[in-house]
TORGUDO-500876 format. One record per residue (C-alpha): residue in one letter; x, y, z. Coordinates in steps of 0.05 Angstrom, whole numbers, plus 32768, in hexadecimal, padded with zeros to 4 digits. Layout:
REM TORGUDO-500876
SITE  rest  east  north    up
SITE     A     X      Y     Z
...
This chain:
REM TORGUDO-500876
SITE  rest  east  north    up
SITE     M  7D79   8220  7D82
SITE     R  7DA2   81EB  7D6D
SITE     A  7DDD   8214  7D52
SITE     I  7DDD   823A  7D99
SITE     A  7DE0   81FC  7DBE
SITE     W  7E16   81DE  7D90
SITE     L  7E3D   821F  7D99
SITE     R  7E34   821D  7DE0
SITE     R  7E4E   81D1  7DEA
SITE     N  7E8E   81DD  7DB5
SITE     P  7EA7   822B  7DC0
SITE     L  7EE7   8218  7DAD
SITE     E  7ED4   81F2  7D70
SITE     A  7EAC   8233  7D57
SITE     A  7EE6   8265  7D6D
SITE     W  7F11   823C  7D42
SITE     A  7EE3   8239  7D06
SITE     V  7ED6   8285  7D07
SITE     F  7F26   8287  7D0F
SITE     A  7F35   8258  7CCF
SITE     A  7EFB   8274  7CA1
SITE     A  7F18   82C0  7CB1
SITE     N  7F63   82A5  7C9C
SITE     W  7F40   8287  7C5F
SITE     V  7F27   82C9  7C44
SITE     A  7F6B   82E5  7C57
SITE     M  7F89   82AE  7C2B
SITE     V  7F55   82C1  7BF1
SITE     A  7F58   8311  7C01
SITE     W  7FAB   830D  7BFB
SITE     P  7FBD   82DA  7BD9
SITE     S  8008   82EE  7BD5
SITE     W  8011   82E5  7C22
SITE     E  7FD6   82A8  7C24
SITE     T  8010   827D  7C41
SITE     V  8013   8297  7C81
SITE     P  7FBC   828C  7C8F
SITE     F  7FC7   824B  7C6E
SITE     H  7FF1   822F  7CA4
SITE     F  7FCC   8257  7CD8
SITE     V  7F93   8226  7CC3
SITE     W  7FB6   81E4  7CC7
SITE     I  7FDC   81F0  7D05
SITE     S  7FA0   8211  7D26
SITE     L  7F76   81D4  7D10
SITE     T  7FA8   81A4  7D2E
SITE     I  7FAA   81C7  7D6A
SITE     V  7F63   81BE  7D77
SITE     Y  7F5E   817B  7D63
SITE     G  7F91   816C  7D9D
SITE     I  7F66   818E  7DCC
SITE     R  7F28   817E  7DBD
SITE     T  7F26   812D  7DA2
SITE     W  7EEF   8129  7D6D
SITE     S  7EC9   80F0  7D4C
SITE     M  7EEE   80D1  7D07
SITE     R  7EB1   80E8  7CE1
SITE     T  7EB3   812C  7CFA
SITE     M  7EF9   8129  7CF6
SITE     W  7EFE   8114  7CAA
SITE     A  7EC6   8146  7C9C
SITE     V  7EEE   8181  7CB6
SITE     L  7F2B   816E  7C92
SITE     A  7F0B   8167  7C50
SITE     V  7EEC   81AB  7C58
SITE     V  7F2F   81C7  7C6C
SITE     V  7F58   81A5  7C2F
SITE     V  7F28   81BB  7BFC
SITE     A  7F24   8203  7C10
SITE     T  7F66   8209  7C1C
SITE     G  7F81   81DE  7BDA
SITE     A  7F4C   820F  7BAD
SITE     S  7F6B   8249  7BC1
SITE     I  7FB5   8236  7BBA
SITE     S  7F9E   8219  7B71
SITE     A  7F77   825A  7B5D
SITE     D  7FB2   8282  7B6D
SITE     A  7FDC   8252  7B4A
SITE     F  7FB5   8253  7B0E
SITE     D  7FB7   82A4  7B14
SITE     G  8009   829B  7B15
SITE     I  8006   82B9  7B5F
SITE     Q  8024   827C  7B81
SITE     L  804F   8244  7B6A
SITE     W  802C   81FF  7B61
SITE     G  805D   81DF  7B8B
SITE     E  803E   81FF  7BCC
SITE     L  7FF9   81D7  7BBC
SITE     F  801F   81A5  7BD8
SITE     E  8024   81BF  7C1E
SITE     V  7FD6   81AC  7C20
SITE     P  7FE8   815A  7C1F
SITE     L  8025   816A  7C4E
SITE     M  7FF5   8194  7C7B
SITE     S  7FC3   815C  7C80
SITE     A  7FF6   812C  7C8F
SITE     M  800C   814D  7CC6
SITE     F  7FC6   8159  7CE6
SITE     L  7FB9   8104  7CD5
SITE     A  7FF7   80FA  7D05
SITE     M  7FDA   8128  7D3B
SITE     V  7F9B   80FB  7D2D
SITE     W  7FBE   80C2  7D3A
SITE     H  7FDD   80D6  7D7C
SITE     A  7FA1   80F4  7D95
SITE     Q  7F7D   80AE  7D86
SITE     R  7FB2   808E  7DAD
SITE     R  7FAC   80B9  7DE9
SITE     Q  7F5F   80B1  7DEB
SITE     A  7F6A   8067  7DEA
SITE     A  7FA1   8064  7E1E
SITE     L  7F72   8090  7E4A
SITE     A  7F37   8065  7E42
SITE     E  7F61   802C  7E52
SITE     V  7F7A   8049  7E90
SITE     Q  7F3B   8065  7EA4
SITE     G  7F1F   801C  7E9A
SITE     V  7F55   8002  7ECB
SITE     A  7F45   802D  7EFA
SITE     A  7F00   8021  7EFB
SITE     M  7F0C   7FDB  7EFE
SITE     R  7F37   7FE5  7F3C
SITE     A  7F0A   800D  7F5F
SITE     S  7ED8   7FD5  7F51
SITE     L  7F09   7F9E  7F6A
SITE     L  7F12   7FCA  7FAA
SITE     E  7ECA   7FD1  7FB9
SITE     R  7EBC   7F8B  7FB0
SITE     Q  7EF7   7F77  7FD8
SITE     E  7EDB   7FAD  8016
SITE     R  7E97   7F8E  800D
SITE     F  7EAE   7F47  8008
SITE     L  7EDE   7F53  804C
SITE     H  7EA2   7F74  806E
SITE     D  7E7F   7F39  805F
SITE     A  7EB0   7F04  806B
SITE     S  7EBC   7F21  80AD
SITE     H  7E79   7F14  80C5
SITE     E  7E67   7ED2  80A4
SITE     L  7EA9   7EB5  80BE
SITE     R  7EAA   7ED5  80FE
SITE     T  7E5B   7EBE  8111
SITE     P  7E5F   7E74  8106
SITE     V  7EA2   7E77  8131
SITE     T  7E82   7E9D  816C
SITE     I  7E3E   7E72  8166
SITE     A  7E66   7E34  816C
SITE     R  7E90   7E4F  81A1
SITE     G  7E4E   7E5F  81C9
SITE     H  7E3A   7E17  81C4
SITE     L  7E77   7DF7  81E1
SITE     E  7E7F   7E21  8212
SITE     L  7E38   7E0E  8229
SITE     L  7E4B   7DC3  8221
SITE     R  7E8C   7DCE  824E
SITE     R  7E57   7DE7  8285
SITE     E  7E37   7DA7  8283
SITE     Q  7E76   7D77  826F
SITE     P  7EB3   7D9E  8296
SITE     D  7EDD   7D5F  8293
SITE     A  7ED3   7D56  8241
SITE     P  7F1A   7D60  8224
SITE     E  7EF9   7D5D  81DD
SITE     L  7ED9   7D9D  81E9
SITE     E  7F1C   7DC0  81FB
SITE     V  7F3B   7DA3  81BB
SITE     A  7EFD   7DCB  8191
SITE     L  7EFC   7E0B  81B4
SITE     D  7F45   7E07  81AB
SITE     E  7F3D   7DFF  8168
SITE     L  7F0D   7E34  8161
SITE     G  7F3A   7E60  8181
SITE     R  7F6E   7E4E  814F
SITE     M  7F3B   7E5F  811C
SITE     E  7F24   7EA4  8134
SITE     R  7F6D   7EB7  8136
SITE     I  7F79   7EA3  80F1
SITE     V  7F40   7ECD  80D9
SITE     E  7F56   7F0A  80FE
SITE     R  7F91   7F05  80DC
SITE     L  7F75   7EFA  809A
SITE     L  7F4F   7F30  8094
SITE     L  7F87   7F62  80BB
SITE     L  7FB4   7F4A  8082
SITE     A  7F7A   7F5F  8051
SITE     K  7F72   7FA3  8075
SITE     S  7FB3   7FB4  8070
SITE     E  7FB7   7FAA  801E
SITE     Q  7F7A   7FDD  801E
SITE     A  7FA3   8012  804A
SITE     G  7F67   800D  807A
SITE     F  7F95   8024  80B8
SITE     A  7F80   805C  80E7
SITE     F  7FC4   8081  80F8
SITE     E  7FC9   80A7  8142
SITE     E  7FFB   80B6  8172
SITE     I  8006   807D  81A3
SITE     D  803A   807F  81DB
SITE     L  806A   8052  81C8
SITE     E  8086   8038  8206
SITE     A  8041   8032  8229
SITE     F  802A   8013  81EE
SITE     L  805E   7FDC  81F2
SITE     S  8063   7FD5  823E
SITE     D  801D   7FC3  8238
SITE     L  802A   7F8A  8209
SITE     F  8063   7F79  8229
SITE     I  803B   7F75  826C
SITE     R  8006   7F48  824B
SITE     W  8037   7F18  822F
SITE     T  805D   7F08  826B
SITE     E  801C   7EF8  8297
SITE     V  8015   7EB7  8263
SITE     A  805A   7EA9  8248
SITE     P  808A   7E8A  8281
SITE     R  80C9   7EAE  825A
SITE     A  8104   7EDB  8273
SITE     W  80E5   7F13  8259
SITE     R  810B   7F57  8253
SITE     L  80E6   7F9B  823B
SITE     D  811E   7FD8  8225
SITE     V  80FD   800C  8208
SITE     D  8128   804E  81F2
SITE     L  8100   8079  81D8
SITE     A  80CC   80B4  81F7
SITE     G  8099   80DA  81D2
SITE     P  8056   80C8  81A2
SITE     L  8063   8097  8168
SITE     L  8030   809F  8128
SITE     A  8013   805F  811B
SITE     D  7FD7   8033  811E
SITE     P  7FD1   8012  815E
SITE     E  7FA6   7FD8  8152
SITE     A  7FCD   7FC2  8117
SITE     L  8015   7FCF  8140
SITE     R  7FF6   7FA4  8173
SITE     N  7FEC   7F6B  814C
SITE     A  802E   7F6F  8127
SITE     V  804F   7F77  8170
SITE     D  8024   7F3F  8192
SITE     A  8039   7F0F  8148
SITE     L  807D   7F18  815B
SITE     L  807A   7F0D  81A6
SITE     E  804C   7ED0  8193
SITE     N  8088   7EB7  8164
SITE     A  80B9   7EBD  8196
SITE     V  8093   7EA0  81CE
SITE     K  8080   7E61  819A
SITE     Y  80CA   7E54  8191
SITE     T  80E2   7E58  81D1
SITE     D  80DF   7E34  8213
SITE     P  80D0   7E3E  8259
SITE     G  810D   7E6D  8277
SITE     D  8127   7E85  8231
SITE     A  812C   7EC7  8223
SITE     V  8102   7EFA  81FA
SITE     E  8110   7F43  81F8
SITE     L  80DF   7F7E  81E3
SITE     A  8103   7FB5  81CE
SITE     A  80F7   7FFD  81AB
SITE     H  8129   8032  8193
SITE     A  8136   806B  8169
SITE     D  8158   8058  8125
SITE     G  8180   8093  811B
SITE     V  8153   80AF  80DA
SITE     G  810F   80C2  80F9
SITE     G  80F8   807F  8101
SITE     V  80ED   8049  8137
SITE     V  8103   8003  8137
SITE     I  80DB   7FD0  8165
SITE     E  8104   7F8D  816F
SITE     V  80EE   7F4F  8191
SITE     S  8125   7F1D  819D
SITE     D  8132   7ED6  81BE
SITE     S  8158   7E9D  81CC
SITE     G  8134   7E6A  81B2
SITE     T  813A   7E38  8176
SITE     G  8144   7E71  8148
SITE     V  8131   7E6A  80FB
SITE     P  814D   7E3D  80C8
SITE     P  817F   7E61  809A
SITE     E  8155   7E47  805F
SITE     A  8115   7E62  807E
SITE     L  8128   7EA9  8086
SITE     P  8125   7EC1  8040
SITE     R  80D1   7EAE  8043
SITE     I  80CB   7EB4  8085
SITE     F  8098   7EF8  8085
SITE     D  8073   7ECC  804A
SITE     R  8028   7EBB  8054
SITE     W  8022   7E74  8074
SITE     A  8069   7E6C  8076
SITE     R  8081   7E4C  80B2
SITE     A  80CD   7E3D  80CC
SITE     D  80B8   7DF5  80E4
SITE     G  809B   7DBE  80B5
SITE     A  807B   7DA3  80ED
SITE     R  8034   7DB9  8104
SITE     T  8030   7DAA  8148
SITE     R  7FFF   7DC8  817D
SITE     E  8036   7DE8  81A4
SITE     R  805A   7E0B  816B
SITE     G  8031   7DFD  8129
SITE     G  8010   7E3D  810B
SITE     A  7FEE   7E55  80D3
SITE     G  8025   7E84  80C1
SITE     L  800D   7EC6  80B9
SITE     G  8023   7EE0  80FC
SITE     L  8063   7EFB  80DA
SITE     A  803E   7F0C  8095
SITE     I  8019   7F38  80C2
SITE     V  8055   7F5B  80DD
SITE     A  806E   7F68  8097
SITE     A  802A   7F83  807F
SITE     V  8024   7FAA  80B4
SITE     A  806B   7FC1  80AA
SITE     R  805A   7FDA  8062
SITE     A  801C   7FF8  8078
SITE     H  8046   802B  809F
SITE     G  8075   802D  806B
SITE     G  80A5   800A  808E
SITE     R  80C1   7FC0  8087
SITE     C  80D2   7F8B  80B0
SITE     S  8119   7F5E  80B6
SITE     V  812B   7F20  80DF
SITE     S  8178   7F10  80F4
SITE     P  8191   7ECD  8118
SITE     L  81B6   7ECB  8157
SITE     P  81E5   7E9F  816E
SITE     R  81B0   7E82  8193
SITE     G  8166   7E94  8180
SITE     T  814D   7ED3  8151
SITE     V  8145   7F1E  814E
SITE     F  810B   7F3D  812B
SITE     R  8106   7F8B  811D
SITE     L  80CE   7FB1  80FE
SITE     H  80E3   7FED  80E4
SITE     L  80B5   8025  80E7
SITE     P  80C7   8068  80C3
SITE     V  809B   8096  80E3
SITE     R  80B9   80D0  8116
SITE     V  80BA   80C8  815F
SITE     A  80A8   810D  8183
SITE     A  80F0   810D  81B2
SITE     D  8105   813E  81DC
SITE     D  813A   8173  81C6
SITE     A  816F   8169  81FE
SITE     P  8166   8120  8219
SITE     S  8186   810C  8260
SITE     P  81B8   80D3  8264
SITE     A  81A4   8090  8265
SITE     P  81AB   806E  82A5
SITE     A  81EA   803D  82A8
SITE     T  81CF   7FF8  829F
SITE     A  81F1   7FB4  8290
SITE     E  81EE   7FA4  8247
SITE     G  81E3   7F53  8251
SITE     E  81DD   7F1A  821B
SITE     F  81A0   7EF0  8217
SITE     A  81B4   7EA8  8231
SITE     G  81DA   7E91  81FA
SITE     A  81B9   7EC3  81C9
SITE     G  81F3   7EF3  81B8
SITE     P  81F6   7F37  81C1
SITE     R  81B3   7F61  81C5
SITE     A  81A6   7F89  8189
SITE     G  818D   7FCC  818D
SITE     A  8197   7FE0  81D4
SITE     L  81A4   8030  81CF
SITE     G  81A2   8065  820C
SITE     G  8170   8091  820F
SITE     R  8139   80B9  822D
SITE     N  8105   809C  8261
SITE     R  8120   805B  824F
SITE     T  80F9   8019  8269
SITE     D  8122   7FE1  827D
SITE     L  80FB   7FB0  82A2
SITE     I  810E   7F5F  82A5
SITE     L  80E5   7F2F  82BD
SITE     A  80FF   7EE5  82D8
SITE     A  80D7   7EAC  82B4
SITE     S  80A6   7E8C  82E5
SITE     G  8089   7E3E  82DA
SITE     E  8047   7E4C  82F3
SITE     N  802F   7E79  82B5
SITE     D  8008   7E53  827D
SITE     L  8015   7E6B  823B
SITE     S  7FCC   7E7E  821F
SITE     E  7FBB   7EAD  81E1
SITE     A  7FD0   7EF3  81F4
């Protein structure tokens, strides 16, 4: 029963044993032709070991049997004068060839084991990271929500207490930081859900929301038609971060433009430009790094955690794209490049003639292209609006 079980587990080795035994019999039966079956035995042994690596104990045992069997046959023929004694040196040469295969096979096994170990470790790390994100999301949001609820109750009892407003504002900042950290972690895990979105309607919605909360000279210029394949929530966060950055570094009445156009190679470019203070040249290389801020001061008006533009870069990478920044004579233009195709009409109608103006002191606008279904909306700044979180 054990022999049958072994044969079922090792059919290749059993077939090789039969083949090697037959060739050894041929060496004994036809000594003048024994060179051919001799090489068949050794070559087949090397091939089998390359396919099915054995334990070192089994390998040395099989090697010893083959050396003794083939060496004894050649030695007997040499004593009888049928073969030359020099043929006996074939045995150590073939043994050396086989041991070279053993060395390479052992190295391959060690490399595979190392790769499997690294893969298992990475899988474990990803699982623990997902579990940590789930736990952190709950543990970080829950106390903030509870604290906000108690502060809201206190504000009803003490509506004129400025300390409560400060505490609520700080909780709001903490919530935004937590949400952005979780989004960054999600982007590194490729956890985005892609779907088709109407980019024109999508950007128009974001534009209207921001015009209602920030008194700026807003302009929307969407020169695209058709759906875009993207993660809507992640893309919304990225564009919100660009618009928030533009609002943060501009004053009431300054120009802010949200634009989108095809890049000519099957992708789309979303631009946010402003006529604000701009980005210092020394800050440009690290502007998309985490915790990086263009200004050194952490003020209430313009001090951030330095995660907004890092989110833009993370979302761009998750979509297979990139982001860039270019200084203007006055202000800055940020571009989000998404290499995903937009389903456009094959025969676009010409765009209506529009004046391609400039921002007030901001220099020429970048990326204004004519196209089908173009949305070109200009809203003047209103001093009655208050800036709040969008």
